[in-house]
LUMKOLKOL-538789 format. One record per atom (N, C-alpha, C): residue number from 1; residue in three letters; atom name; z, y, x. Coordinates in nm, 2 decimals, m for minus. Layout:
<recs>
<domi:NUM	kevex:ala	kekol:CA	up:Z	north:Y	east:X>
...
</recs>
This chain:
<recs>
<domi:1	kevex:glu	kekol:N	up:0.00	north:m0.12	east:0.08>
<domi:1	kevex:glu	kekol:CA	up:0.00	north:0.00	east:0.00>
<domi:1	kevex:glu	kekol:C	up:0.00	north:0.12	east:0.09>
<domi:2	kevex:ala	kekol:N	up:m0.07	north:0.23	east:0.04>
<domi:2	kevex:ala	kekol:CA	up:m0.07	north:0.35	east:0.11>
<domi:2	kevex:ala	kekol:C	up:0.06	north:0.42	east:0.10>
<domi:3	kevex:gln	kekol:N	up:0.10	north:0.47	east:0.21>
<domi:3	kevex:gln	kekol:CA	up:0.24	north:0.53	east:0.22>
<domi:3	kevex:gln	kekol:C	up:0.25	north:0.64	east:0.32>
<domi:4	kevex:leu	kekol:N	up:0.32	north:0.75	east:0.29>
<domi:4	kevex:leu	kekol:CA	up:0.35	north:0.85	east:0.38>
<domi:4	kevex:leu	kekol:C	up:0.50	north:0.87	east:0.38>
<domi:5	kevex:val	kekol:N	up:0.56	north:0.89	east:0.49>
<domi:5	kevex:val	kekol:CA	up:0.70	north:0.90	east:0.51>
<domi:5	kevex:val	kekol:C	up:0.73	north:1.03	east:0.59>
<domi:6	kevex:glu	kekol:N	up:0.80	north:1.12	east:0.53>
<domi:6	kevex:glu	kekol:CA	up:0.83	north:1.25	east:0.60>
<domi:6	kevex:glu	kekol:C	up:0.97	north:1.24	east:0.66>
<domi:7	kevex:ser	kekol:N	up:0.99	north:1.32	east:0.76>
<domi:7	kevex:ser	kekol:CA	up:1.12	north:1.34	east:0.82>
<domi:7	kevex:ser	kekol:C	up:1.13	north:1.47	east:0.89>
<domi:8	kevex:gly	kekol:N	up:1.25	north:1.51	east:0.92>
<domi:8	kevex:gly	kekol:CA	up:1.27	north:1.64	east:1.00>
<domi:8	kevex:gly	kekol:C	up:1.32	north:1.75	east:0.92>
<domi:9	kevex:gly	kekol:N	up:1.34	north:1.74	east:0.79>
<domi:9	kevex:gly	kekol:CA	up:1.40	north:1.84	east:0.71>
<domi:9	kevex:gly	kekol:C	up:1.54	north:1.86	east:0.74>
<domi:10	kevex:gly	kekol:N	up:1.60	north:1.97	east:0.69>
<domi:10	kevex:gly	kekol:CA	up:1.74	north:1.99	east:0.71>
<domi:10	kevex:gly	kekol:C	up:1.77	north:2.13	east:0.67>
<domi:11	kevex:ser	kekol:N	up:1.89	north:2.17	east:0.71>
<domi:11	kevex:ser	kekol:CA	up:1.94	north:2.31	east:0.69>
<domi:11	kevex:ser	kekol:C	up:1.93	north:2.39	east:0.82>
<domi:12	kevex:val	kekol:N	up:1.89	north:2.51	east:0.80>
<domi:12	kevex:val	kekol:CA	up:1.87	north:2.60	east:0.92>
<domi:12	kevex:val	kekol:C	up:1.90	north:2.74	east:0.88>
<domi:13	kevex:gln	kekol:N	up:1.94	north:2.82	east:0.97>
<domi:13	kevex:gln	kekol:CA	up:1.96	north:2.96	east:0.95>
<domi:13	kevex:gln	kekol:C	up:1.83	north:3.04	east:0.95>
<domi:14	kevex:thr	kekol:N	up:1.83	north:3.15	east:0.89>
<domi:14	kevex:thr	kekol:CA	up:1.71	north:3.23	east:0.89>
<domi:14	kevex:thr	kekol:C	up:1.67	north:3.26	east:1.04>
<domi:15	kevex:gly	kekol:N	up:1.54	north:3.26	east:1.06>
<domi:15	kevex:gly	kekol:CA	up:1.49	north:3.27	east:1.20>
<domi:15	kevex:gly	kekol:C	up:1.49	north:3.15	east:1.28>
<domi:16	kevex:gly	kekol:N	up:1.55	north:3.04	east:1.22>
<domi:16	kevex:gly	kekol:CA	up:1.55	north:2.91	east:1.29>
<domi:16	kevex:gly	kekol:C	up:1.42	north:2.84	east:1.28>
<domi:17	kevex:ser	kekol:N	up:1.42	north:2.72	east:1.34>
<domi:17	kevex:ser	kekol:CA	up:1.30	north:2.63	east:1.35>
<domi:17	kevex:ser	kekol:C	up:1.33	north:2.49	east:1.30>
<domi:18	kevex:leu	kekol:N	up:1.23	north:2.43	east:1.25>
<domi:18	kevex:leu	kekol:CA	up:1.23	north:2.29	east:1.22>
<domi:18	kevex:leu	kekol:C	up:1.09	north:2.23	east:1.25>
<domi:19	kevex:arg	kekol:N	up:1.09	north:2.10	east:1.28>
<domi:19	kevex:arg	kekol:CA	up:0.97	north:2.03	east:1.30>
<domi:19	kevex:arg	kekol:C	up:0.97	north:1.91	east:1.20>
<domi:20	kevex:leu	kekol:N	up:0.87	north:1.92	east:1.11>
<domi:20	kevex:leu	kekol:CA	up:0.86	north:1.81	east:1.01>
<domi:20	kevex:leu	kekol:C	up:0.75	north:1.71	east:1.06>
<domi:21	kevex:ser	kekol:N	up:0.78	north:1.59	east:1.04>
<domi:21	kevex:ser	kekol:CA	up:0.69	north:1.48	east:1.08>
<domi:21	kevex:ser	kekol:C	up:0.65	north:1.39	east:0.96>
<domi:22	kevex:cys	kekol:N	up:0.54	north:1.33	east:0.96>
<domi:22	kevex:cys	kekol:CA	up:0.49	north:1.25	east:0.86>
<domi:22	kevex:cys	kekol:C	up:0.42	north:1.13	east:0.92>
<domi:23	kevex:thr	kekol:N	up:0.45	north:1.01	east:0.88>
<domi:23	kevex:thr	kekol:CA	up:0.39	north:0.89	east:0.94>
<domi:23	kevex:thr	kekol:C	up:0.32	north:0.82	east:0.82>
<domi:24	kevex:ala	kekol:N	up:0.19	north:0.79	east:0.85>
<domi:24	kevex:ala	kekol:CA	up:0.11	north:0.72	east:0.75>
<domi:24	kevex:ala	kekol:C	up:0.09	north:0.58	east:0.77>
<domi:25	kevex:ser	kekol:N	up:0.07	north:0.50	east:0.67>
<domi:25	kevex:ser	kekol:CA	up:0.04	north:0.36	east:0.68>
<domi:25	kevex:ser	kekol:C	up:m0.03	north:0.31	east:0.55>
<domi:26	kevex:gly	kekol:N	up:m0.10	north:0.20	east:0.56>
<domi:26	kevex:gly	kekol:CA	up:m0.16	north:0.14	east:0.45>
<domi:26	kevex:gly	kekol:C	up:m0.29	north:0.20	east:0.40>
<domi:27	kevex:phe	kekol:N	up:m0.35	north:0.30	east:0.48>
<domi:27	kevex:phe	kekol:CA	up:m0.48	north:0.35	east:0.45>
<domi:27	kevex:phe	kekol:C	up:m0.54	north:0.40	east:0.57>
<domi:28	kevex:thr	kekol:N	up:m0.67	north:0.45	east:0.56>
<domi:28	kevex:thr	kekol:CA	up:m0.74	north:0.49	east:0.68>
<domi:28	kevex:thr	kekol:C	up:m0.71	north:0.63	east:0.71>
<domi:29	kevex:phe	kekol:N	up:m0.60	north:0.65	east:0.79>
<domi:29	kevex:phe	kekol:CA	up:m0.56	north:0.78	east:0.82>
<domi:29	kevex:phe	kekol:C	up:m0.66	north:0.87	east:0.89>
<domi:30	kevex:asp	kekol:N	up:m0.74	north:0.80	east:0.98>
<domi:30	kevex:asp	kekol:CA	up:m0.84	north:0.87	east:1.06>
<domi:30	kevex:asp	kekol:C	up:m0.95	north:0.94	east:0.97>
<domi:31	kevex:asp	kekol:N	up:m0.97	north:0.89	east:0.85>
<domi:31	kevex:asp	kekol:CA	up:m1.07	north:0.94	east:0.76>
<domi:31	kevex:asp	kekol:C	up:m1.01	north:1.03	east:0.66>
<domi:32	kevex:ser	kekol:N	up:m0.89	north:1.07	east:0.67>
<domi:32	kevex:ser	kekol:CA	up:m0.82	north:1.15	east:0.57>
<domi:32	kevex:ser	kekol:C	up:m0.78	north:1.29	east:0.62>
<domi:33	kevex:asp	kekol:N	up:m0.82	north:1.39	east:0.54>
<domi:33	kevex:asp	kekol:CA	up:m0.76	north:1.52	east:0.56>
<domi:33	kevex:asp	kekol:C	up:m0.61	north:1.52	east:0.52>
<domi:34	kevex:met	kekol:N	up:m0.53	north:1.59	east:0.59>
<domi:34	kevex:met	kekol:CA	up:m0.39	north:1.59	east:0.57>
<domi:34	kevex:met	kekol:C	up:m0.34	north:1.73	east:0.54>
<domi:35	kevex:gly	kekol:N	up:m0.23	north:1.73	east:0.46>
<domi:35	kevex:gly	kekol:CA	up:m0.17	north:1.86	east:0.43>
<domi:35	kevex:gly	kekol:C	up:m0.03	north:1.86	east:0.41>
<domi:36	kevex:trp	kekol:N	up:0.04	north:1.97	east:0.42>
<domi:36	kevex:trp	kekol:CA	up:0.18	north:1.99	east:0.39>
<domi:36	kevex:trp	kekol:C	up:0.18	north:2.08	east:0.27>
<domi:37	kevex:tyr	kekol:N	up:0.25	north:2.04	east:0.16>
<domi:37	kevex:tyr	kekol:CA	up:0.28	north:2.12	east:0.05>
<domi:37	kevex:tyr	kekol:C	up:0.43	north:2.14	east:0.03>
<domi:38	kevex:arg	kekol:N	up:0.46	north:2.24	east:m0.05>
<domi:38	kevex:arg	kekol:CA	up:0.60	north:2.26	east:m0.07>
<domi:38	kevex:arg	kekol:C	up:0.63	north:2.30	east:m0.22>
<domi:39	kevex:leu	kekol:N	up:0.75	north:2.26	east:m0.26>
<domi:39	kevex:leu	kekol:CA	up:0.79	north:2.29	east:m0.40>
<domi:39	kevex:leu	kekol:C	up:0.93	north:2.34	east:m0.40>
<domi:40	kevex:ala	kekol:N	up:0.95	north:2.46	east:m0.45>
<domi:40	kevex:ala	kekol:CA	up:1.08	north:2.52	east:m0.47>
<domi:40	kevex:ala	kekol:C	up:1.11	north:2.54	east:m0.61>
<domi:41	kevex:pro	kekol:N	up:1.24	north:2.53	east:m0.65>
<domi:41	kevex:pro	kekol:CA	up:1.28	north:2.55	east:m0.79>
<domi:41	kevex:pro	kekol:C	up:1.22	north:2.68	east:m0.84>
<domi:42	kevex:gly	kekol:N	up:1.16	north:2.67	east:m0.96>
<domi:42	kevex:gly	kekol:CA	up:1.10	north:2.79	east:m1.02>
<domi:42	kevex:gly	kekol:C	up:0.97	north:2.83	east:m0.98>
<domi:43	kevex:asn	kekol:N	up:0.92	north:2.76	east:m0.88>
<domi:43	kevex:asn	kekol:CA	up:0.78	north:2.79	east:m0.82>
<domi:43	kevex:asn	kekol:C	up:0.69	north:2.68	east:m0.85>
<domi:44	kevex:glu	kekol:N	up:0.56	north:2.71	east:m0.83>
<domi:44	kevex:glu	kekol:CA	up:0.46	north:2.61	east:m0.84>
<domi:44	kevex:glu	kekol:C	up:0.45	north:2.54	east:m0.70>
<domi:45	kevex:cys	kekol:N	up:0.41	north:2.41	east:m0.71>
<domi:45	kevex:cys	kekol:CA	up:0.39	north:2.34	east:m0.58>
<domi:45	kevex:cys	kekol:C	up:0.27	north:2.41	east:m0.52>
<domi:46	kevex:glu	kekol:N	up:0.28	north:2.43	east:m0.39>
<domi:46	kevex:glu	kekol:CA	up:0.18	north:2.51	east:m0.32>
<domi:46	kevex:glu	kekol:C	up:0.15	north:2.45	east:m0.18>
<domi:47	kevex:leu	kekol:N	up:0.02	north:2.46	east:m0.14>
<domi:47	kevex:leu	kekol:CA	up:m0.02	north:2.42	east:m0.01>
<domi:47	kevex:leu	kekol:C	up:0.04	north:2.51	east:0.09>
<domi:48	kevex:val	kekol:N	up:0.09	north:2.46	east:0.20>
<domi:48	kevex:val	kekol:CA	up:0.14	north:2.53	east:0.32>
<domi:48	kevex:val	kekol:C	up:0.03	north:2.54	east:0.43>
<domi:49	kevex:ala	kekol:N	up:m0.01	north:2.42	east:0.47>
<domi:49	kevex:ala	kekol:CA	up:m0.11	north:2.41	east:0.57>
<domi:49	kevex:ala	kekol:C	up:m0.18	north:2.28	east:0.56>
<domi:50	kevex:ser	kekol:N	up:m0.30	north:2.27	east:0.61>
<domi:50	kevex:ser	kekol:CA	up:m0.38	north:2.15	east:0.61>
<domi:50	kevex:ser	kekol:C	up:m0.45	north:2.13	east:0.74>
<domi:51	kevex:ile	kekol:N	up:m0.49	north:2.01	east:0.77>
<domi:51	kevex:ile	kekol:CA	up:m0.57	north:1.98	east:0.89>
<domi:51	kevex:ile	kekol:C	up:m0.67	north:1.87	east:0.86>
<domi:52	kevex:ser	kekol:N	up:m0.79	north:1.90	east:0.91>
<domi:52	kevex:ser	kekol:CA	up:m0.90	north:1.80	east:0.88>
<domi:52	kevex:ser	kekol:C	up:m0.89	north:1.68	east:0.98>
<domi:53	kevex:val	kekol:N	up:m0.97	north:1.59	east:0.95>
<domi:53	kevex:val	kekol:CA	up:m0.98	north:1.47	east:1.04>
<domi:53	kevex:val	kekol:C	up:m1.01	north:1.51	east:1.18>
<domi:54	kevex:tyr	kekol:N	up:m1.08	north:1.62	east:1.20>
<domi:54	kevex:tyr	kekol:CA	up:m1.12	north:1.66	east:1.33>
<domi:54	kevex:tyr	kekol:C	up:m1.02	north:1.76	east:1.40>
<domi:55	kevex:gly	kekol:N	up:m0.91	north:1.78	east:1.33>
<domi:55	kevex:gly	kekol:CA	up:m0.80	north:1.87	east:1.38>
<domi:55	kevex:gly	kekol:C	up:m0.82	north:2.02	east:1.35>
<domi:56	kevex:ile	kekol:N	up:m0.90	north:2.05	east:1.26>
<domi:56	kevex:ile	kekol:CA	up:m0.92	north:2.19	east:1.22>
<domi:56	kevex:ile	kekol:C	up:m0.81	north:2.23	east:1.12>
<domi:57	kevex:pro	kekol:N	up:m0.73	north:2.33	east:1.16>
<domi:57	kevex:pro	kekol:CA	up:m0.62	north:2.37	east:1.07>
<domi:57	kevex:pro	kekol:C	up:m0.65	north:2.48	east:0.97>
<domi:58	kevex:tyr	kekol:N	up:m0.58	north:2.48	east:0.87>
<domi:58	kevex:tyr	kekol:CA	up:m0.58	north:2.59	east:0.77>
<domi:58	kevex:tyr	kekol:C	up:m0.44	north:2.63	east:0.73>
<domi:59	kevex:tyr	kekol:N	up:m0.41	north:2.76	east:0.72>
<domi:59	kevex:tyr	kekol:CA	up:m0.28	north:2.80	east:0.68>
<domi:59	kevex:tyr	kekol:C	up:m0.29	north:2.90	east:0.57>
<domi:60	kevex:lys	kekol:N	up:m0.19	north:2.89	east:0.48>
<domi:60	kevex:lys	kekol:CA	up:m0.18	north:2.99	east:0.37>
<domi:60	kevex:lys	kekol:C	up:m0.13	north:3.12	east:0.43>
<domi:61	kevex:pro	kekol:N	up:m0.17	north:3.23	east:0.38>
<domi:61	kevex:pro	kekol:CA	up:m0.13	north:3.36	east:0.43>
<domi:61	kevex:pro	kekol:C	up:0.02	north:3.38	east:0.45>
<domi:62	kevex:phe	kekol:N	up:0.10	north:3.32	east:0.37>
<domi:62	kevex:phe	kekol:CA	up:0.25	north:3.34	east:0.38>
<domi:62	kevex:phe	kekol:C	up:0.30	north:3.28	east:0.51>
<domi:63	kevex:val	kekol:N	up:0.23	north:3.19	east:0.57>
<domi:63	kevex:val	kekol:CA	up:0.27	north:3.13	east:0.69>
<domi:63	kevex:val	kekol:C	up:0.29	north:3.24	east:0.80>
<domi:64	kevex:lys	kekol:N	up:0.21	north:3.34	east:0.80>
<domi:64	kevex:lys	kekol:CA	up:0.22	north:3.45	east:0.89>
<domi:64	kevex:lys	kekol:C	up:0.23	north:3.42	east:1.04>
<domi:65	kevex:gly	kekol:N	up:0.15	north:3.31	east:1.08>
<domi:65	kevex:gly	kekol:CA	up:0.15	north:3.27	east:1.21>
<domi:65	kevex:gly	kekol:C	up:0.27	north:3.20	east:1.26>
<domi:66	kevex:arg	kekol:N	up:0.36	north:3.17	east:1.17>
<domi:66	kevex:arg	kekol:CA	up:0.49	north:3.11	east:1.21>
<domi:66	kevex:arg	kekol:C	up:0.49	north:2.95	east:1.23>
<domi:67	kevex:phe	kekol:N	up:0.39	north:2.89	east:1.16>
<domi:67	kevex:phe	kekol:CA	up:0.39	north:2.75	east:1.16>
<domi:67	kevex:phe	kekol:C	up:0.26	north:2.69	east:1.23>
<domi:68	kevex:thr	kekol:N	up:0.28	north:2.57	east:1.28>
<domi:68	kevex:thr	kekol:CA	up:0.17	north:2.50	east:1.34>
<domi:68	kevex:thr	kekol:C	up:0.16	north:2.36	east:1.29>
<domi:69	kevex:ile	kekol:N	up:0.04	north:2.32	east:1.23>
<domi:69	kevex:ile	kekol:CA	up:0.02	north:2.19	east:1.19>
<domi:69	kevex:ile	kekol:C	up:m0.06	north:2.12	east:1.29>
<domi:70	kevex:ser	kekol:N	up:m0.03	north:1.99	east:1.31>
<domi:70	kevex:ser	kekol:CA	up:m0.10	north:1.91	east:1.41>
<domi:70	kevex:ser	kekol:C	up:m0.11	north:1.77	east:1.36>
<domi:71	kevex:arg	kekol:N	up:m0.20	north:1.69	east:1.42>
<domi:71	kevex:arg	kekol:CA	up:m0.21	north:1.55	east:1.39>
<domi:71	kevex:arg	kekol:C	up:m0.24	north:1.47	east:1.51>
<domi:72	kevex:asp	kekol:N	up:m0.20	north:1.34	east:1.51>
<domi:72	kevex:asp	kekol:CA	up:m0.23	north:1.25	east:1.61>
<domi:72	kevex:asp	kekol:C	up:m0.29	north:1.12	east:1.54>
<domi:73	kevex:asn	kekol:N	up:m0.42	north:1.11	east:1.54>
<domi:73	kevex:asn	kekol:CA	up:m0.48	north:1.00	east:1.47>
<domi:73	kevex:asn	kekol:C	up:m0.45	north:0.87	east:1.54>
<domi:74	kevex:ala	kekol:N	up:m0.42	north:0.87	east:1.66>
<domi:74	kevex:ala	kekol:CA	up:m0.38	north:0.74	east:1.73>
<domi:74	kevex:ala	kekol:C	up:m0.24	north:0.69	east:1.68>
<domi:75	kevex:glu	kekol:N	up:m0.16	north:0.79	east:1.64>
<domi:75	kevex:glu	kekol:CA	up:m0.02	north:0.75	east:1.60>
<domi:75	kevex:glu	kekol:C	up:m0.01	north:0.76	east:1.45>
<domi:76	kevex:asn	kekol:N	up:m0.12	north:0.80	east:1.38>
<domi:76	kevex:asn	kekol:CA	up:m0.11	north:0.81	east:1.23>
<domi:76	kevex:asn	kekol:C	up:0.00	north:0.90	east:1.19>
<domi:77	kevex:thr	kekol:N	up:0.01	north:1.02	east:1.25>
<domi:77	kevex:thr	kekol:CA	up:0.11	north:1.11	east:1.22>
<domi:77	kevex:thr	kekol:C	up:0.05	north:1.25	east:1.20>
<domi:78	kevex:val	kekol:N	up:0.12	north:1.33	east:1.12>
<domi:78	kevex:val	kekol:CA	up:0.09	north:1.47	east:1.11>
<domi:78	kevex:val	kekol:C	up:0.22	north:1.55	east:1.11>
<domi:79	kevex:ser	kekol:N	up:0.23	north:1.66	east:1.18>
<domi:79	kevex:ser	kekol:CA	up:0.35	north:1.73	east:1.19>
<domi:79	kevex:ser	kekol:C	up:0.33	north:1.88	east:1.15>
<domi:80	kevex:leu	kekol:N	up:0.44	north:1.94	east:1.12>
<domi:80	kevex:leu	kekol:CA	up:0.44	north:2.08	east:1.08>
<domi:80	kevex:leu	kekol:C	up:0.56	north:2.15	east:1.16>
<domi:81	kevex:glu	kekol:N	up:0.53	north:2.22	east:1.26>
<domi:81	kevex:glu	kekol:CA	up:0.63	north:2.29	east:1.33>
<domi:81	kevex:glu	kekol:C	up:0.65	north:2.43	east:1.27>
<domi:82	kevex:met	kekol:N	up:0.77	north:2.46	east:1.23>
<domi:82	kevex:met	kekol:CA	up:0.80	north:2.58	east:1.16>
<domi:82	kevex:met	kekol:C	up:0.90	north:2.67	east:1.24>
<domi:83	kevex:asn	kekol:N	up:0.86	north:2.79	east:1.27>
<domi:83	kevex:asn	kekol:CA	up:0.95	north:2.88	east:1.34>
<domi:83	kevex:asn	kekol:C	up:0.97	north:3.01	east:1.25>
<domi:84	kevex:gly	kekol:N	up:1.07	north:3.08	east:1.29>
<domi:84	kevex:gly	kekol:CA	up:1.10	north:3.21	east:1.21>
<domi:84	kevex:gly	kekol:C	up:1.11	north:3.18	east:1.07>
<domi:85	kevex:leu	kekol:N	up:1.19	north:3.08	east:1.03>
<domi:85	kevex:leu	kekol:CA	up:1.21	north:3.04	east:0.89>
<domi:85	kevex:leu	kekol:C	up:1.28	north:3.15	east:0.81>
<domi:86	kevex:glu	kekol:N	up:1.24	north:3.17	east:0.69>
<domi:86	kevex:glu	kekol:CA	up:1.29	north:3.26	east:0.60>
<domi:86	kevex:glu	kekol:C	up:1.35	north:3.19	east:0.47>
<domi:87	kevex:arg	kekol:N	up:1.43	north:3.26	east:0.40>
<domi:87	kevex:arg	kekol:CA	up:1.49	north:3.21	east:0.28>
<domi:87	kevex:arg	kekol:C	up:1.38	north:3.16	east:0.18>
<domi:88	kevex:glu	kekol:N	up:1.27	north:3.23	east:0.18>
<domi:88	kevex:glu	kekol:CA	up:1.16	north:3.19	east:0.09>
<domi:88	kevex:glu	kekol:C	up:1.09	north:3.06	east:0.13>
<domi:89	kevex:asp	kekol:N	up:1.12	north:3.01	east:0.25>
<domi:89	kevex:asp	kekol:CA	up:1.06	north:2.89	east:0.29>
<domi:89	kevex:asp	kekol:C	up:1.14	north:2.77	east:0.24>
<domi:90	kevex:ser	kekol:N	up:1.26	north:2.79	east:0.18>
<domi:90	kevex:ser	kekol:CA	up:1.34	north:2.68	east:0.13>
<domi:90	kevex:ser	kekol:C	up:1.26	north:2.61	east:0.02>
<domi:91	kevex:ala	kekol:N	up:1.25	north:2.48	east:0.04>
<domi:91	kevex:ala	kekol:CA	up:1.17	north:2.40	east:m0.06>
<domi:91	kevex:ala	kekol:C	up:1.17	north:2.25	east:m0.02>
<domi:92	kevex:met	kekol:N	up:1.13	north:2.17	east:m0.11>
<domi:92	kevex:met	kekol:CA	up:1.10	north:2.03	east:m0.07>
<domi:92	kevex:met	kekol:C	up:0.96	north:2.03	east:m0.01>
<domi:93	kevex:tyr	kekol:N	up:0.94	north:1.98	east:0.11>
<domi:93	kevex:tyr	kekol:CA	up:0.81	north:1.97	east:0.17>
<domi:93	kevex:tyr	kekol:C	up:0.75	north:1.83	east:0.16>
<domi:94	kevex:tyr	kekol:N	up:0.63	north:1.83	east:0.12>
<domi:94	kevex:tyr	kekol:CA	up:0.56	north:1.70	east:0.10>
<domi:94	kevex:tyr	kekol:C	up:0.44	north:1.69	east:0.19>
<domi:95	kevex:cys	kekol:N	up:0.42	north:1.57	east:0.25>
<domi:95	kevex:cys	kekol:CA	up:0.31	north:1.54	east:0.32>
<domi:95	kevex:cys	kekol:C	up:0.21	north:1.47	east:0.23>
<domi:96	kevex:ala	kekol:N	up:0.08	north:1.50	east:0.24>
<domi:96	kevex:ala	kekol:CA	up:m0.02	north:1.45	east:0.15>
<domi:96	kevex:ala	kekol:C	up:m0.15	north:1.42	east:0.22>
<domi:97	kevex:ala	kekol:N	up:m0.22	north:1.31	east:0.18>
<domi:97	kevex:ala	kekol:CA	up:m0.35	north:1.27	east:0.23>
<domi:97	kevex:ala	kekol:C	up:m0.45	north:1.29	east:0.13>
<domi:98	kevex:asp	kekol:N	up:m0.57	north:1.35	east:0.16>
<domi:98	kevex:asp	kekol:CA	up:m0.68	north:1.37	east:0.07>
<domi:98	kevex:asp	kekol:C	up:m0.63	north:1.42	east:m0.06>
<domi:99	kevex:ala	kekol:N	up:m0.55	north:1.52	east:m0.06>
<domi:99	kevex:ala	kekol:CA	up:m0.49	north:1.58	east:m0.18>
<domi:99	kevex:ala	kekol:C	up:m0.55	north:1.71	east:m0.22>
<domi:100	kevex:arg	kekol:N	up:m0.50	north:1.76	east:m0.33>
<domi:100	kevex:arg	kekol:CA	up:m0.54	north:1.89	east:m0.38>
<domi:100	kevex:arg	kekol:C	up:m0.44	north:1.94	east:m0.47>
<domi:101	kevex:trp	kekol:N	up:m0.44	north:2.06	east:m0.51>
<domi:101	kevex:trp	kekol:CA	up:m0.35	north:2.12	east:m0.61>
<domi:101	kevex:trp	kekol:C	up:m0.40	north:2.08	east:m0.75>
<domi:102	kevex:pro	kekol:N	up:m0.32	north:2.04	east:m0.84>
<domi:102	kevex:pro	kekol:CA	up:m0.17	north:2.04	east:m0.84>
<domi:102	kevex:pro	kekol:C	up:m0.12	north:1.92	east:m0.76>
<domi:103	kevex:cys	kekol:N	up:0.00	north:1.93	east:m0.72>
<domi:103	kevex:cys	kekol:CA	up:0.06	north:1.82	east:m0.64>
<domi:103	kevex:cys	kekol:C	up:0.08	north:1.69	east:m0.72>
<domi:104	kevex:phe	kekol:N	up:0.07	north:1.58	east:m0.65>
<domi:104	kevex:phe	kekol:CA	up:0.11	north:1.45	east:m0.69>
<domi:104	kevex:phe	kekol:C	up:0.01	north:1.38	east:m0.78>
<domi:105	kevex:val	kekol:N	up:m0.10	north:1.44	east:m0.81>
<domi:105	kevex:val	kekol:CA	up:m0.20	north:1.38	east:m0.90>
<domi:105	kevex:val	kekol:C	up:m0.31	north:1.31	east:m0.82>
<domi:106	kevex:val	kekol:N	up:m0.36	north:1.37	east:m0.72>
<domi:106	kevex:val	kekol:CA	up:m0.47	north:1.31	east:m0.64>
<domi:106	kevex:val	kekol:C	up:m0.42	north:1.29	east:m0.50>
<domi:107	kevex:gly	kekol:N	up:m0.46	north:1.18	east:m0.44>
<domi:107	kevex:gly	kekol:CA	up:m0.43	north:1.15	east:m0.30>
<domi:107	kevex:gly	kekol:C	up:m0.30	north:1.07	east:m0.29>
<domi:108	kevex:val	kekol:N	up:m0.26	north:1.06	east:m0.16>
<domi:108	kevex:val	kekol:CA	up:m0.14	north:0.99	east:m0.13>
<domi:108	kevex:val	kekol:C	up:m0.03	north:1.09	east:m0.09>
<domi:109	kevex:trp	kekol:N	up:0.08	north:1.08	east:m0.15>
<domi:109	kevex:trp	kekol:CA	up:0.19	north:1.17	east:m0.13>
<domi:109	kevex:trp	kekol:C	up:0.32	north:1.10	east:m0.08>
<domi:110	kevex:gly	kekol:N	up:0.39	north:1.17	east:0.00>
<domi:110	kevex:gly	kekol:CA	up:0.52	north:1.12	east:0.05>
<domi:110	kevex:gly	kekol:C	up:0.63	north:1.16	east:m0.05>
<domi:111	kevex:arg	kekol:N	up:0.75	north:1.12	east:m0.02>
<domi:111	kevex:arg	kekol:CA	up:0.86	north:1.15	east:m0.11>
<domi:111	kevex:arg	kekol:C	up:0.92	north:1.28	east:m0.09>
<domi:112	kevex:gly	kekol:N	up:0.89	north:1.34	east:0.02>
<domi:112	kevex:gly	kekol:CA	up:0.94	north:1.48	east:0.05>
<domi:112	kevex:gly	kekol:C	up:1.05	north:1.48	east:0.15>
<domi:113	kevex:thr	kekol:N	up:1.07	north:1.59	east:0.22>
<domi:113	kevex:thr	kekol:CA	up:1.18	north:1.62	east:0.30>
<domi:113	kevex:thr	kekol:C	up:1.23	north:1.76	east:0.27>
<domi:114	kevex:lys	kekol:N	up:1.36	north:1.78	east:0.25>
<domi:114	kevex:lys	kekol:CA	up:1.41	north:1.91	east:0.21>
<domi:114	kevex:lys	kekol:C	up:1.44	north:2.00	east:0.32>
<domi:115	kevex:val	kekol:N	up:1.39	north:2.13	east:0.30>
<domi:115	kevex:val	kekol:CA	up:1.42	north:2.23	east:0.39>
<domi:115	kevex:val	kekol:C	up:1.50	north:2.34	east:0.32>
<domi:116	kevex:thr	kekol:N	up:1.62	north:2.37	east:0.38>
<domi:116	kevex:thr	kekol:CA	up:1.70	north:2.47	east:0.33>
<domi:116	kevex:thr	kekol:C	up:1.73	north:2.58	east:0.44>
<domi:117	kevex:val	kekol:N	up:1.69	north:2.70	east:0.40>
<domi:117	kevex:val	kekol:CA	up:1.71	north:2.81	east:0.50>
<domi:117	kevex:val	kekol:C	up:1.81	north:2.91	east:0.44>
<domi:118	kevex:ser	kekol:N	up:1.91	north:2.94	east:0.51>
<domi:118	kevex:ser	kekol:CA	up:2.02	north:3.03	east:0.47>
<domi:118	kevex:ser	kekol:C	up:2.06	north:3.12	east:0.58>
<domi:119	kevex:ser	kekol:N	up:2.14	north:3.21	east:0.54>
<domi:119	kevex:ser	kekol:CA	up:2.20	north:3.31	east:0.64>
<domi:119	kevex:ser	kekol:C	up:2.35	north:3.28	east:0.67>
</recs>
């Protein structure tokens, strides 16, 4: 079965950093575009960043240069390094393969890893 498992979430102070990781199994990771989405209470699920099979990244404007998405096809992993975290970044972060908005309908989705940013 296709599966994505996220890790690396946690609690951090504003301005802090976290590195989220996602490990894929059960499908052809090398042929899949990957993305990180997030869902916060009261908000719509939204794309944070994506990366193509060839490693071409895309970031939503609110990232403001703070995050870096990367993938290692040999390891079947995709990561999201987040720096300069703000309260508004608090959310459940989901790794997804061949996905689109809205969340959880199309593609392979992980169970999420929670990020809490506080002062």
